[in-house]
HTML snippet that shows the backbone in 3Dmol.js (N, CA, C, O; Angstrom):
<script src="https://3Dmol.org/build/3Dmol-min.js"></script>
<div id="view" style="width:600px;height:400px;position:relative"></div>
<script>
const pdb = `
ATOM      1  N   MET A   1     109.542 231.541 134.482  1.00  0.00           N
ATOM      2  CA  MET A   1     108.865 230.259 134.447  1.00  0.00           C
ATOM      3  C   MET A   1     108.457 229.965 132.990  1.00  0.00           C
ATOM      4  O   MET A   1     108.043 230.858 132.251  1.00  0.00           O
ATOM      5  N   ASP A   2     108.583 228.727 132.616  1.00  0.00           N
ATOM      6  CA  ASP A   2     108.251 228.335 131.256  1.00  0.00           C
ATOM      7  C   ASP A   2     106.780 228.481 131.012  1.00  0.00           C
ATOM      8  O   ASP A   2     105.983 228.498 131.950  1.00  0.00           O
ATOM      9  N   GLU A   3     106.416 228.587 129.766  1.00  0.00           N
ATOM     10  CA  GLU A   3     105.010 228.648 129.360  1.00  0.00           C
ATOM     11  C   GLU A   3     104.479 227.227 129.333  1.00  0.00           C
ATOM     12  O   GLU A   3     105.077 226.348 128.712  1.00  0.00           O
ATOM     13  N   TYR A   4     103.413 227.010 129.969  1.00  0.00           N
ATOM     14  CA  TYR A   4     102.723 225.715 129.997  1.00  0.00           C
ATOM     15  C   TYR A   4     101.387 225.856 129.268  1.00  0.00           C
ATOM     16  O   TYR A   4     100.745 226.905 129.317  1.00  0.00           O
ATOM     17  N   THR A   5     100.983 224.779 128.590  1.00  0.00           N
ATOM     18  CA  THR A   5      99.677 224.761 127.970  1.00  0.00           C
ATOM     19  C   THR A   5      98.656 224.676 129.070  1.00  0.00           C
ATOM     20  O   THR A   5      98.998 224.386 130.217  1.00  0.00           O
ATOM     21  N   LYS A   6      97.382 224.927 128.735  1.00  0.00           N
ATOM     22  CA  LYS A   6      96.360 224.807 129.760  1.00  0.00           C
ATOM     23  C   LYS A   6      96.165 223.383 130.246  1.00  0.00           C
ATOM     24  O   LYS A   6      95.692 223.164 131.362  1.00  0.00           O
ATOM     25  N   TYR A   7      96.530 222.406 129.411  1.00  0.00           N
ATOM     26  CA  TYR A   7      96.448 221.038 129.816  1.00  0.00           C
ATOM     27  C   TYR A   7      97.558 220.659 130.765  1.00  0.00           C
ATOM     28  O   TYR A   7      97.345 219.910 131.719  1.00  0.00           O
ATOM     29  N   GLU A   8      98.763 221.185 130.501  1.00  0.00           N
ATOM     30  CA  GLU A   8      99.870 220.945 131.416  1.00  0.00           C
ATOM     31  C   GLU A   8      99.623 221.657 132.772  1.00  0.00           C
ATOM     32  O   GLU A   8      99.961 221.124 133.829  1.00  0.00           O
ATOM     33  N   GLN A   9      99.048 222.829 132.722  1.00  0.00           N
ATOM     34  CA  GLN A   9      98.748 223.523 133.987  1.00  0.00           C
ATOM     35  C   GLN A   9      97.732 222.713 134.804  1.00  0.00           C
ATOM     36  O   GLN A   9      97.904 222.539 136.011  1.00  0.00           O
ATOM     37  N   ALA A  10      96.675 222.219 134.147  1.00  0.00           N
ATOM     38  CA  ALA A  10      95.644 221.426 134.822  1.00  0.00           C
ATOM     39  C   ALA A  10      96.250 220.173 135.430  1.00  0.00           C
ATOM     40  O   ALA A  10      95.905 219.798 136.550  1.00  0.00           O
ATOM     41  N   ARG A  11      97.162 219.513 134.692  1.00  0.00           N
ATOM     42  CA  ARG A  11      97.780 218.290 135.178  1.00  0.00           C
ATOM     43  C   ARG A  11      98.704 218.587 136.402  1.00  0.00           C
ATOM     44  O   ARG A  11      98.719 217.826 137.369  1.00  0.00           O
ATOM     45  N   ILE A  12      99.415 219.626 136.342  1.00  0.00           N
ATOM     46  CA  ILE A  12     100.365 219.955 137.454  1.00  0.00           C
ATOM     47  C   ILE A  12      99.566 220.363 138.673  1.00  0.00           C
ATOM     48  O   ILE A  12      99.879 219.909 139.773  1.00  0.00           O
ATOM     49  N   ILE A  13      98.531 221.214 138.530  1.00  0.00           N
ATOM     50  CA  ILE A  13      97.729 221.645 139.619  1.00  0.00           C
ATOM     51  C   ILE A  13      96.944 220.470 140.188  1.00  0.00           C
ATOM     52  O   ILE A  13      96.823 220.344 141.407  1.00  0.00           O
ATOM     53  N   GLY A  14      96.428 219.637 139.356  1.00  0.00           N
ATOM     54  CA  GLY A  14      95.681 218.450 139.836  1.00  0.00           C
ATOM     55  C   GLY A  14      96.593 217.497 140.609  1.00  0.00           C
ATOM     56  O   GLY A  14      96.198 216.972 141.649  1.00  0.00           O
ATOM     57  N   ALA A  15      97.770 217.278 140.125  1.00  0.00           N
ATOM     58  CA  ALA A  15      98.686 216.348 140.789  1.00  0.00           C
ATOM     59  C   ALA A  15      99.129 216.920 142.160  1.00  0.00           C
ATOM     60  O   ALA A  15      99.252 216.185 143.140  1.00  0.00           O
ATOM     61  N   ARG A  16      99.362 218.232 142.197  1.00  0.00           N
ATOM     62  CA  ARG A  16      99.752 218.867 143.460  1.00  0.00           C
ATOM     63  C   ARG A  16      98.596 218.880 144.466  1.00  0.00           C
ATOM     64  O   ARG A  16      98.797 218.676 145.664  1.00  0.00           O
ATOM     65  N   ALA A  17      97.361 219.128 143.948  1.00  0.00           N
ATOM     66  CA  ALA A  17      96.174 219.089 144.820  1.00  0.00           C
ATOM     67  C   ALA A  17      95.996 217.688 145.417  1.00  0.00           C
ATOM     68  O   ALA A  17      95.628 217.556 146.584  1.00  0.00           O
ATOM     69  N   LEU A  18      96.249 216.673 144.644  1.00  0.00           N
ATOM     70  CA  LEU A  18      96.150 215.305 145.167  1.00  0.00           C
ATOM     71  C   LEU A  18      97.185 215.072 146.251  1.00  0.00           C
ATOM     72  O   LEU A  18      96.883 214.435 147.261  1.00  0.00           O
ATOM     73  N   GLN A  19      98.410 215.579 146.064  1.00  0.00           N
ATOM     74  CA  GLN A  19      99.436 215.425 147.062  1.00  0.00           C
ATOM     75  C   GLN A  19      99.038 216.093 148.373  1.00  0.00           C
ATOM     76  O   GLN A  19      99.222 215.546 149.461  1.00  0.00           O
ATOM     77  N   ILE A  20      98.467 217.332 148.225  1.00  0.00           N
ATOM     78  CA  ILE A  20      98.028 218.067 149.421  1.00  0.00           C
ATOM     79  C   ILE A  20      96.909 217.342 150.135  1.00  0.00           C
ATOM     80  O   ILE A  20      96.881 217.290 151.365  1.00  0.00           O
ATOM     81  N   SER A  21      95.983 216.780 149.369  1.00  0.00           N
ATOM     82  CA  SER A  21      94.829 216.088 149.979  1.00  0.00           C
ATOM     83  C   SER A  21      95.298 214.786 150.705  1.00  0.00           C
ATOM     84  O   SER A  21      94.638 214.305 151.625  1.00  0.00           O
ATOM     85  N   MET A  22      96.429 214.251 150.268  1.00  0.00           N
ATOM     86  CA  MET A  22      96.963 213.054 150.908  1.00  0.00           C
ATOM     87  C   MET A  22      97.900 213.380 152.072  1.00  0.00           C
ATOM     88  O   MET A  22      98.501 212.479 152.657  1.00  0.00           O
ATOM     89  N   GLY A  23      98.021 214.636 152.400  1.00  0.00           N
ATOM     90  CA  GLY A  23      98.772 214.975 153.603  1.00  0.00           C
ATOM     91  C   GLY A  23     100.112 215.672 153.374  1.00  0.00           C
ATOM     92  O   GLY A  23     100.848 215.903 154.334  1.00  0.00           O
ATOM     93  N   ALA A  24     100.450 216.014 152.121  1.00  0.00           N
ATOM     94  CA  ALA A  24     101.695 216.685 151.860  1.00  0.00           C
ATOM     95  C   ALA A  24     101.675 218.103 152.450  1.00  0.00           C
ATOM     96  O   ALA A  24     100.631 218.756 152.434  1.00  0.00           O
ATOM     97  N   PRO A  25     102.801 218.584 152.965  1.00  0.00           N
ATOM     98  CA  PRO A  25     102.805 219.967 153.538  1.00  0.00           C
ATOM     99  C   PRO A  25     102.659 221.014 152.442  1.00  0.00           C
ATOM    100  O   PRO A  25     103.051 220.804 151.295  1.00  0.00           O
ATOM    101  N   PHE A  26     102.087 222.140 152.828  1.00  0.00           N
ATOM    102  CA  PHE A  26     101.937 223.291 151.914  1.00  0.00           C
ATOM    103  C   PHE A  26     103.314 223.863 151.649  1.00  0.00           C
ATOM    104  O   PHE A  26     104.140 223.925 152.560  1.00  0.00           O
ATOM    105  N   ILE A  27     103.574 224.277 150.441  1.00  0.00           N
ATOM    106  CA  ILE A  27     104.817 224.967 150.120  1.00  0.00           C
ATOM    107  C   ILE A  27     104.628 226.501 150.313  1.00  0.00           C
ATOM    108  O   ILE A  27     105.556 227.225 150.673  1.00  0.00           O
ATOM    109  N   VAL A  28     103.444 226.929 150.066  1.00  0.00           N
ATOM    110  CA  VAL A  28     103.102 228.367 150.246  1.00  0.00           C
ATOM    111  C   VAL A  28     102.703 228.595 151.696  1.00  0.00           C
ATOM    112  O   VAL A  28     102.077 227.736 152.315  1.00  0.00           O
ATOM    113  N   LYS A  29     103.056 229.721 152.221  1.00  0.00           N
ATOM    114  CA  LYS A  29     102.739 230.070 153.604  1.00  0.00           C
ATOM    115  C   LYS A  29     101.335 230.678 153.638  1.00  0.00           C
ATOM    116  O   LYS A  29     101.078 231.704 153.008  1.00  0.00           O
ATOM    117  N   LEU A  30     100.438 230.038 154.373  1.00  0.00           N
ATOM    118  CA  LEU A  30      99.045 230.520 154.509  1.00  0.00           C
ATOM    119  C   LEU A  30      98.697 230.616 155.972  1.00  0.00           C
ATOM    120  O   LEU A  30      99.078 229.758 156.768  1.00  0.00           O
ATOM    121  N   THR A  31      97.964 231.673 156.333  1.00  0.00           N
ATOM    122  CA  THR A  31      97.473 231.797 157.707  1.00  0.00           C
ATOM    123  C   THR A  31      96.168 231.005 157.811  1.00  0.00           C
ATOM    124  O   THR A  31      95.606 230.566 156.807  1.00  0.00           O
ATOM    125  N   ASP A  32      95.712 230.839 159.027  1.00  0.00           N
ATOM    126  CA  ASP A  32      94.456 230.172 159.278  1.00  0.00           C
ATOM    127  C   ASP A  32      93.258 230.932 158.635  1.00  0.00           C
ATOM    128  O   ASP A  32      92.309 230.325 158.139  1.00  0.00           O
ATOM    129  N   GLU A  33      93.343 232.240 158.667  1.00  0.00           N
ATOM    130  CA  GLU A  33      92.315 233.078 158.040  1.00  0.00           C
ATOM    131  C   GLU A  33      92.264 232.881 156.545  1.00  0.00           C
ATOM    132  O   GLU A  33      91.180 232.801 155.968  1.00  0.00           O
ATOM    133  N   GLU A  34      93.407 232.801 155.910  1.00  0.00           N
ATOM    134  CA  GLU A  34      93.445 232.600 154.460  1.00  0.00           C
ATOM    135  C   GLU A  34      92.926 231.191 154.092  1.00  0.00           C
ATOM    136  O   GLU A  34      92.252 231.008 153.078  1.00  0.00           O
ATOM    137  N   LEU A  35      93.251 230.238 154.918  1.00  0.00           N
ATOM    138  CA  LEU A  35      92.719 228.872 154.655  1.00  0.00           C
ATOM    139  C   LEU A  35      91.216 228.828 154.759  1.00  0.00           C
ATOM    140  O   LEU A  35      90.545 228.165 153.968  1.00  0.00           O
ATOM    141  N   LYS A  36      90.673 229.558 155.767  1.00  0.00           N
ATOM    142  CA  LYS A  36      89.205 229.592 155.933  1.00  0.00           C
ATOM    143  C   LYS A  36      88.540 230.319 154.746  1.00  0.00           C
ATOM    144  O   LYS A  36      87.462 229.919 154.305  1.00  0.00           O
ATOM    145  N   GLU A  37      89.171 231.368 154.236  1.00  0.00           N
ATOM    146  CA  GLU A  37      88.642 232.110 153.107  1.00  0.00           C
ATOM    147  C   GLU A  37      88.503 231.190 151.850  1.00  0.00           C
ATOM    148  O   GLU A  37      87.505 231.263 151.134  1.00  0.00           O
ATOM    149  N   ILE A  38      89.490 230.356 151.608  1.00  0.00           N
ATOM    150  CA  ILE A  38      89.423 229.524 150.420  1.00  0.00           C
ATOM    151  C   ILE A  38      88.771 228.184 150.729  1.00  0.00           C
ATOM    152  O   ILE A  38      88.680 227.322 149.855  1.00  0.00           O
ATOM    153  N   GLY A  39      88.316 228.003 151.972  1.00  0.00           N
ATOM    154  CA  GLY A  39      87.579 226.808 152.347  1.00  0.00           C
ATOM    155  C   GLY A  39      88.411 225.564 152.420  1.00  0.00           C
ATOM    156  O   GLY A  39      87.878 224.471 152.229  1.00  0.00           O
ATOM    157  N   TYR A  40      89.721 225.673 152.693  1.00  0.00           N
ATOM    158  CA  TYR A  40      90.600 224.506 152.763  1.00  0.00           C
ATOM    159  C   TYR A  40      90.572 223.709 151.456  1.00  0.00           C
ATOM    160  O   TYR A  40      90.794 222.498 151.462  1.00  0.00           O
ATOM    161  N   ASN A  41      90.306 224.371 150.363  1.00  0.00           N
ATOM    162  CA  ASN A  41      90.243 223.732 149.025  1.00  0.00           C
ATOM    163  C   ASN A  41      91.664 223.431 148.554  1.00  0.00           C
ATOM    164  O   ASN A  41      92.470 224.347 148.389  1.00  0.00           O
ATOM    165  N   THR A  42      91.974 222.158 148.337  1.00  0.00           N
ATOM    166  CA  THR A  42      93.317 221.783 147.927  1.00  0.00           C
ATOM    167  C   THR A  42      93.660 222.295 146.533  1.00  0.00           C
ATOM    168  O   THR A  42      94.811 222.636 146.260  1.00  0.00           O
ATOM    169  N   VAL A  43      92.674 222.348 145.661  1.00  0.00           N
ATOM    170  CA  VAL A  43      92.905 222.875 144.282  1.00  0.00           C
ATOM    171  C   VAL A  43      93.285 224.334 144.352  1.00  0.00           C
ATOM    172  O   VAL A  43      94.205 224.757 143.652  1.00  0.00           O
ATOM    173  N   GLU A  44      92.598 225.133 145.188  1.00  0.00           N
ATOM    174  CA  GLU A  44      92.942 226.537 145.298  1.00  0.00           C
ATOM    175  C   GLU A  44      94.332 226.741 145.898  1.00  0.00           C
ATOM    176  O   GLU A  44      95.058 227.649 145.491  1.00  0.00           O
ATOM    177  N   ILE A  45      94.699 225.909 146.852  1.00  0.00           N
ATOM    178  CA  ILE A  45      96.044 225.968 147.438  1.00  0.00           C
ATOM    179  C   ILE A  45      97.099 225.629 146.341  1.00  0.00           C
ATOM    180  O   ILE A  45      98.132 226.288 146.231  1.00  0.00           O
ATOM    181  N   ALA A  46      96.805 224.602 145.557  1.00  0.00           N
ATOM    182  CA  ALA A  46      97.719 224.225 144.478  1.00  0.00           C
ATOM    183  C   ALA A  46      97.829 225.348 143.442  1.00  0.00           C
ATOM    184  O   ALA A  46      98.910 225.586 142.903  1.00  0.00           O
ATOM    185  N   LYS A  47      96.733 226.030 143.163  1.00  0.00           N
ATOM    186  CA  LYS A  47      96.762 227.136 142.206  1.00  0.00           C
ATOM    187  C   LYS A  47      97.659 228.257 142.724  1.00  0.00           C
ATOM    188  O   LYS A  47      98.448 228.841 141.981  1.00  0.00           O
ATOM    189  N   LEU A  48      97.516 228.541 144.024  1.00  0.00           N
ATOM    190  CA  LEU A  48      98.387 229.584 144.615  1.00  0.00           C
ATOM    191  C   LEU A  48      99.849 229.200 144.500  1.00  0.00           C
ATOM    192  O   LEU A  48     100.679 230.049 144.173  1.00  0.00           O
ATOM    193  N   GLU A  49     100.186 227.954 144.758  1.00  0.00           N
ATOM    194  CA  GLU A  49     101.558 227.514 144.639  1.00  0.00           C
ATOM    195  C   GLU A  49     102.047 227.591 143.191  1.00  0.00           C
ATOM    196  O   GLU A  49     103.188 227.967 142.926  1.00  0.00           O
ATOM    197  N   PHE A  50     101.168 227.230 142.270  1.00  0.00           N
ATOM    198  CA  PHE A  50     101.498 227.273 140.835  1.00  0.00           C
ATOM    199  C   PHE A  50     101.778 228.700 140.376  1.00  0.00           C
ATOM    200  O   PHE A  50     102.738 228.956 139.649  1.00  0.00           O
ATOM    201  N   LYS A  51     100.916 229.631 140.816  1.00  0.00           N
ATOM    202  CA  LYS A  51     101.102 231.026 140.398  1.00  0.00           C
ATOM    203  C   LYS A  51     102.397 231.619 140.916  1.00  0.00           C
ATOM    204  O   LYS A  51     103.001 232.463 140.255  1.00  0.00           O
ATOM    205  N   GLN A  52     102.826 231.193 142.080  1.00  0.00           N
ATOM    206  CA  GLN A  52     104.057 231.664 142.688  1.00  0.00           C
ATOM    207  C   GLN A  52     105.287 230.905 142.211  1.00  0.00           C
ATOM    208  O   GLN A  52     106.418 231.252 142.553  1.00  0.00           O
ATOM    209  N   GLY A  53     105.052 229.861 141.415  1.00  0.00           N
ATOM    210  CA  GLY A  53     106.184 229.083 140.868  1.00  0.00           C
ATOM    211  C   GLY A  53     106.871 228.221 141.917  1.00  0.00           C
ATOM    212  O   GLY A  53     108.089 228.048 141.862  1.00  0.00           O
ATOM    213  N   LEU A  54     106.124 227.678 142.870  1.00  0.00           N
ATOM    214  CA  LEU A  54     106.720 226.927 143.948  1.00  0.00           C
ATOM    215  C   LEU A  54     106.575 225.433 143.808  1.00  0.00           C
ATOM    216  O   LEU A  54     107.159 224.690 144.597  1.00  0.00           O
ATOM    217  N   ILE A  55     105.821 224.966 142.837  1.00  0.00           N
ATOM    218  CA  ILE A  55     105.603 223.523 142.691  1.00  0.00           C
ATOM    219  C   ILE A  55     106.818 222.872 142.100  1.00  0.00           C
ATOM    220  O   ILE A  55     107.214 223.222 140.989  1.00  0.00           O
ATOM    221  N   PRO A  56     107.440 221.921 142.808  1.00  0.00           N
ATOM    222  CA  PRO A  56     108.666 221.279 142.270  1.00  0.00           C
ATOM    223  C   PRO A  56     108.364 220.135 141.322  1.00  0.00           C
ATOM    224  O   PRO A  56     108.679 218.982 141.619  1.00  0.00           O
ATOM    225  N   MET A  57     107.757 220.440 140.187  1.00  0.00           N
ATOM    226  CA  MET A  57     107.467 219.468 139.167  1.00  0.00           C
ATOM    227  C   MET A  57     107.940 219.961 137.839  1.00  0.00           C
ATOM    228  O   MET A  57     107.990 221.168 137.602  1.00  0.00           O
ATOM    229  N   THR A  58     108.285 219.062 136.976  1.00  0.00           N
ATOM    230  CA  THR A  58     108.683 219.445 135.624  1.00  0.00           C
ATOM    231  C   THR A  58     107.842 218.697 134.627  1.00  0.00           C
ATOM    232  O   THR A  58     107.241 217.676 134.962  1.00  0.00           O
ATOM    233  N   VAL A  59     107.789 219.196 133.382  1.00  0.00           N
ATOM    234  CA  VAL A  59     107.065 218.592 132.298  1.00  0.00           C
ATOM    235  C   VAL A  59     108.051 218.228 131.228  1.00  0.00           C
ATOM    236  O   VAL A  59     108.817 219.073 130.763  1.00  0.00           O
ATOM    237  N   LYS A  60     108.040 216.964 130.830  1.00  0.00           N
ATOM    238  CA  LYS A  60     108.878 216.522 129.743  1.00  0.00           C
ATOM    239  C   LYS A  60     108.085 216.648 128.453  1.00  0.00           C
ATOM    240  O   LYS A  60     107.065 215.987 128.257  1.00  0.00           O
ATOM    241  N   LYS A  61     108.583 217.521 127.573  1.00  0.00           N
ATOM    242  CA  LYS A  61     107.882 217.773 126.298  1.00  0.00           C
ATOM    243  C   LYS A  61     108.650 217.121 125.189  1.00  0.00           C
ATOM    244  O   LYS A  61     109.866 217.283 125.084  1.00  0.00           O
ATOM    245  N   PRO A  62     107.939 216.368 124.343  1.00  0.00           N
ATOM    246  CA  PRO A  62     108.631 215.816 123.149  1.00  0.00           C
ATOM    247  C   PRO A  62     108.920 216.952 122.181  1.00  0.00           C
ATOM    248  O   PRO A  62     108.040 217.761 121.889  1.00  0.00           O
ATOM    249  N   MET A  63     110.140 217.017 121.687  1.00  0.00           N
ATOM    250  CA  MET A  63     110.575 218.077 120.795  1.00  0.00           C
ATOM    251  C   MET A  63     110.488 217.544 119.366  1.00  0.00           C
ATOM    252  O   MET A  63     110.841 216.394 119.104  1.00  0.00           O
ATOM    253  N   PRO A  64     110.013 218.395 118.436  1.00  0.00           N
ATOM    254  CA  PRO A  64     109.964 218.008 117.032  1.00  0.00           C
ATOM    255  C   PRO A  64     111.379 217.922 116.423  1.00  0.00           C
ATOM    256  O   PRO A  64     112.324 218.550 116.899  1.00  0.00           O
ATOM    257  N   TYR A  65     111.475 217.153 115.399  1.00  0.00           N
ATOM    258  CA  TYR A  65     112.724 217.027 114.633  1.00  0.00           C
ATOM    259  C   TYR A  65     113.893 216.550 115.432  1.00  0.00           C
ATOM    260  O   TYR A  65     115.003 217.066 115.306  1.00  0.00           O
ATOM    261  N   VAL A  66     113.647 215.571 116.252  1.00  0.00           N
ATOM    262  CA  VAL A  66     114.720 214.982 117.017  1.00  0.00           C
ATOM    263  C   VAL A  66     115.531 214.097 116.086  1.00  0.00           C
ATOM    264  O   VAL A  66     114.982 213.230 115.407  1.00  0.00           O
ATOM    265  N   LEU A  67     116.850 214.321 116.055  1.00  0.00           N
ATOM    266  CA  LEU A  67     117.675 213.564 115.166  1.00  0.00           C
ATOM    267  C   LEU A  67     117.944 212.177 115.717  1.00  0.00           C
ATOM    268  O   LEU A  67     118.303 212.014 116.883  1.00  0.00           O
ATOM    269  N   ARG A  68     117.769 211.196 114.876  1.00  0.00           N
ATOM    270  CA  ARG A  68     118.074 209.853 115.275  1.00  0.00           C
ATOM    271  C   ARG A  68     119.169 209.291 114.364  1.00  0.00           C
ATOM    272  O   ARG A  68     119.284 209.623 113.184  1.00  0.00           O
ATOM    273  N   LYS A  69     119.933 208.452 114.965  1.00  0.00           N
ATOM    274  CA  LYS A  69     121.004 207.822 114.150  1.00  0.00           C
ATOM    275  C   LYS A  69     120.475 206.451 113.740  1.00  0.00           C
ATOM    276  O   LYS A  69     120.216 205.589 114.579  1.00  0.00           O
ATOM    277  N   ASP A  70     120.324 206.276 112.456  1.00  0.00           N
ATOM    278  CA  ASP A  70     119.810 204.982 111.930  1.00  0.00           C
ATOM    279  C   ASP A  70     120.987 204.123 111.574  1.00  0.00           C
ATOM    280  O   ASP A  70     121.891 204.555 110.859  1.00  0.00           O
ATOM    281  N   THR A  71     120.980 202.942 112.055  1.00  0.00           N
ATOM    282  CA  THR A  71     122.047 201.990 111.744  1.00  0.00           C
ATOM    283  C   THR A  71     121.540 200.987 110.757  1.00  0.00           C
ATOM    284  O   THR A  71     120.382 200.575 110.826  1.00  0.00           O
ATOM    285  N   ALA A  72     122.367 200.590 109.853  1.00  0.00           N
ATOM    286  CA  ALA A  72     122.008 199.613 108.829  1.00  0.00           C
ATOM    287  C   ALA A  72     121.974 198.218 109.473  1.00  0.00           C
ATOM    288  O   ALA A  72     122.814 197.894 110.313  1.00  0.00           O
ATOM    289  N   ILE A  73     121.013 197.417 109.076  1.00  0.00           N
ATOM    290  CA  ILE A  73     120.915 196.054 109.583  1.00  0.00           C
ATOM    291  C   ILE A  73     121.744 195.159 108.707  1.00  0.00           C
ATOM    292  O   ILE A  73     121.587 195.155 107.486  1.00  0.00           O
ATOM    293  N   LYS A  74     122.629 194.398 109.318  1.00  0.00           N
ATOM    294  CA  LYS A  74     123.481 193.475 108.609  1.00  0.00           C
ATOM    295  C   LYS A  74     122.716 192.192 108.316  1.00  0.00           C
ATOM    296  O   LYS A  74     121.996 191.684 109.176  1.00  0.00           O
ATOM    297  N   PRO A  75     122.869 191.672 107.108  1.00  0.00           N
ATOM    298  CA  PRO A  75     122.172 190.410 106.780  1.00  0.00           C
ATOM    299  C   PRO A  75     122.757 189.261 107.639  1.00  0.00           C
ATOM    300  O   PRO A  75     123.950 189.221 107.938  1.00  0.00           O
ATOM    301  N   PHE A  76     121.876 188.356 108.008  1.00  0.00           N
ATOM    302  CA  PHE A  76     122.280 187.218 108.846  1.00  0.00           C
ATOM    303  C   PHE A  76     123.015 186.211 108.010  1.00  0.00           C
ATOM    304  O   PHE A  76     122.532 185.792 106.959  1.00  0.00           O
ATOM    305  N   ASP A  77     124.180 185.819 108.470  1.00  0.00           N
ATOM    306  CA  ASP A  77     125.049 184.907 107.725  1.00  0.00           C
ATOM    307  C   ASP A  77     124.850 183.495 108.320  1.00  0.00           C
ATOM    308  O   ASP A  77     125.302 183.207 109.428  1.00  0.00           O
ATOM    309  N   GLN A  78     124.181 182.650 107.578  1.00  0.00           N
ATOM    310  CA  GLN A  78     123.881 181.307 108.077  1.00  0.00           C
ATOM    311  C   GLN A  78     125.121 180.389 107.996  1.00  0.00           C
ATOM    312  O   GLN A  78     125.139 179.353 108.660  1.00  0.00           O
ATOM    313  N   THR A  79     126.102 180.718 107.248  1.00  0.00           N
ATOM    314  CA  THR A  79     127.284 179.878 107.183  1.00  0.00           C
ATOM    315  C   THR A  79     128.070 179.793 108.472  1.00  0.00           C
ATOM    316  O   THR A  79     128.820 178.841 108.688  1.00  0.00           O
ATOM    317  N   LYS A  80     127.904 180.769 109.315  1.00  0.00           N
ATOM    318  CA  LYS A  80     128.629 180.743 110.614  1.00  0.00           C
ATOM    319  C   LYS A  80     128.016 179.787 111.592  1.00  0.00           C
ATOM    320  O   LYS A  80     128.631 179.469 112.610  1.00  0.00           O
ATOM    321  N   LEU A  81     126.824 179.320 111.318  1.00  0.00           N
ATOM    322  CA  LEU A  81     126.169 178.343 112.227  1.00  0.00           C
ATOM    323  C   LEU A  81     126.702 176.990 112.058  1.00  0.00           C
ATOM    324  O   LEU A  81     126.673 176.218 113.016  1.00  0.00           O
ATOM    325  N   GLU A  82     127.208 176.614 110.880  1.00  0.00           N
ATOM    326  CA  GLU A  82     127.684 175.265 110.617  1.00  0.00           C
ATOM    327  C   GLU A  82     129.030 174.993 111.120  1.00  0.00           C
ATOM    328  O   GLU A  82     129.538 173.884 110.955  1.00  0.00           O
TER     329      GLU A  82
END
`;
const viewer = $3Dmol.createViewer("view");
viewer.addModel(pdb, "pdb");
viewer.setStyle({}, {cartoon: {color: "spectrum"}});
viewer.zoomTo();
viewer.render();
</script>
């Protein structure tokens, strides 16, 4: 699994917890006893899924030194309008 910053981890876990709270099915298999132990807390469920690498989300990271192709701007020729 790729290394995520603590901010990326918080964003992924928060987004997954929101999905679970809105009725999305759990990806991790939990028994009723395990759910009672964590108090049906969606954030804790999302953390378990994140630790096991089961959350189907990706992070797009901007990479430094991206090469761009610069094109020269051609001067506007007003004689073609006449």
